N, C-alpha and C positions, 0 to 999 in steps of 0.2 A: 661766063665766069670772069671775074676780075683777075687778071694774071698776077696780081700782087697778093692774092689770098685765095683760100679754098675752104669751103665749109663741108666738113665730113658729115655724111648722112648715111641712111640705111643701105644705100646701093653702092657705097664706096668699097671697093675690093682691095686696092693696094695704092701705095704712094711710093714710087721708086725714084732713085736719083738719075739724072741725066746731065751730061757735061755739055754746056752750051758755050763754046769758045773759052773754056777755062773757068766758067762760072757754073757752080752746081745748082741745078734747079730740080723741079719735081715733075714727074709724069704720073697722073692720077687715073686709075682704071675704075670704071663704074660698070655695073651689070648691063646697062643699056648705052648704046652710042659709042662714039670714038673716045679714046683717052684724051684727057685735058692736060694742059701745061700750066705750071705755076712757077713764078720766079723765086719763090721761097725754097729752101732746102727741105727735104722730107722731115727732118727733125723740127724745123721751124713750123711746118704745117701742123705737126702733132702738138707742139707747144701751144700754138695759137688756138687750136681747137679745144685743148684742155681749158684754157682761159675763157673761151666762149661758153663753156659749161660751168663757169664759176669756180674753177679750180686751177691751181698752177701745176705745171708739169712735175716739179719736185715733189709736191704733195701726192700726186698720182703715183710716182715711183715709191714714195715712202709707204703708201697704202699697200702696194704690191709686196714690198719687203716684209711688212708686218703680217700679211696674210700667208705668204709662201716661203719666206726666207731666201728668195732668189736675190742675188746681189750683182749679177753680171748680165748685161744685155736684157734689161728688165722690161717685160711686157707691161703695158699700161691699160687701164680702163679710162677711156677719154671722157666719157660722160659720167653722171652720178649713179646711173641705174644698172650698169654692167651690160649695156646693149652694144657698145663699141669697144671691143678688146683687140688691141693691136700688139703685134710682136715684131721685133726688128732683126736684121741679119748681122748688124755690127754694133759696136759700142756707140752710144749717142755722142761720143767725142769725135766720131768720124762723120764728116759731112756727106760722104757717099754712102748713106745708109738707105735701107729699104724697110718699109713698114707694111704689114699685111693684116687685114681684118680676118680674124680666125673663123668667123662665121662663113666666109666665102671660099675657104680652102676646101676643094672637093677631093683632090688627090695630089700626090707629089712623088717623084721618083728620081733616082740617080741618072744623070745623063753625061757620061764621060767626065766625072769629077765635079760637075755642076748639078744644080737641082732644077728639074722642070716641074712647074706647078700648074695644075688645072684648077680653074675657079668655078664658081657656081653657075656661070653662064657658058661654061665649056671653053672659055678663052684659055690659052696656054702661054706661059711666060717662063723663060729660062733665066736663072739668077746665079751669079758667081759665088756660090757657097756650097760646101759639100753637103751631101744628103744627111750625114750624121749630125752636122751642126744645125741644119735647117730643122731636122726632126726634133732635136733637143729644144730649139726655140719654140716650136709648135707645141711640144708637150708642156713646156713652162707656161705657155698661154692657156692651155687646157687646165693646168693646175690652178692658175689664177681664177679662171672662170668657175671652177668647181668650188674653191675655197670662198670666193666672194658670195656665191649663191648659197653656200652652206651657212655663212654668217647671216645673210639676209633672211633665210628661212628660220634660223634660230631666233633672230630678233623678232620676226613677225609672229612666231608661235608665242613668244613671251608677251608681246603686245596683245595678241588675240586672247590669251589667257586672262590678261588684266581686264580687257573690255567686254568679254563675253561671259561674265559671271551671271548675268541676268538673262533669263529666258524671255521668249516672245517679243523680239524686237520687230518694230515696224520697218517697212522698206526704207523710209527716209532716215530712220535711226541707224540702220545697217550701213547705208551709204556714207553717213556722217562718220561712223566709226572707221570705215575703210580709208576715208580721207585723213582722219587723225593719225592712223597707222602710217600712212604714206609720208606725212610731214614729220612724224616722229622718226621714221627710218632715215630720212634725209639728214635730220639733226644728228642721228646716231653716226652716220658715215662721216659727217663733218667733224664730230667729236673724236672719232677714231684717228682721223688725220692730224688733228691738233695735238692729240696725246702721243702720236707716233706709234701706236700699237693697238692690238685687240685686247 
């Protein structure tokens, strides 16, 4: 990994802040292997990965707000399809922030006023945040996941209704329709963000 950047992928579990002689950097945990270091702050890692998926971070936050009405410590969908949903422990104005992929959170519990987290690979990490605050952030990310998929399903049903009025489709025609729905959905999500609401 280039220490100046990090590409979020399916196995990325968390991006937490570390202090390196007064400079805030990131430690990234993946389901396999040792954690990785990146010279960017966790917030910058998230921002750059949003850009890598053709969206900016502000647009991703606006999408969350429009779907959930969450206005503080906003969870974000990094990609366009809802595969990478991350929530944070602090405001994004704080450099010493930590981001967690909701998909890899297996369990978490109070540990003397801090929160201990167990991930999908059974790795455990202790974070300086109260259990109630962490739980709230986790539930906000779940709400985003649910609302996003609800909108996606609603849109897909609408598209399916428009395209499947005609019986007896051949295999090639069916695949073409699914591809059209996929591209229409991407345009729909982009339109949501440009209008700033659902």
